[in-house]
N, C-alpha and C positions, 0 to 999 in steps of 0.2 A: 440434574444440572448438566448443561451443555459444556463440551470442551471448548476452550477458547485459546487463541494465539494472539499475542501482541508483539509487534516488532516495528522497528523504526528504519526508514530509508530516507536519508537526508532530513528534511524538515517534517516529512509526512510520517504519521503513525498509522499503521494498518492494524485494525482490530477485526479478527475473524471469529465469529460466534455462530455456531450451528451451520457452518458451510457458507455464511454470508460474510463477505469482506467489506468493511467500512474503511474509507480513507479519511483520516482526521488531520487537519492542518492547524498550526497555531494561528492566533488572531493576527491579521496583517500580513500574512504570508501570501506569496503568489500561489494561487490555487488552480492549477490546470485540472481539467476533468479526466485526464489520462496520466497514469503514472507508468513509466517504462523502466524496468529494472534489467540491467545486463550483468552477466557473470564477468568476473575479472578477466578471464581469457577471451571474452567476446564470442564464445560459441553459443551461448544461450541468451535469450531475452524473454522477459515476461511483461506483457502489457495489461494493465488493469485499468478499466474505465469505470469511473464513478457514475452511478445512476441515481 
């Protein structure tokens, strides 16, 4: 069985299974193909692009 992570950022839910990250949005949500996450202090940012 693969390890998996599920976490939520805003409306998006990120599901990571076997090293592949899937971005899941609720129905009717604005769905950009890129999700940008920034740390609270602004020093780090992570950009995830859906494929």
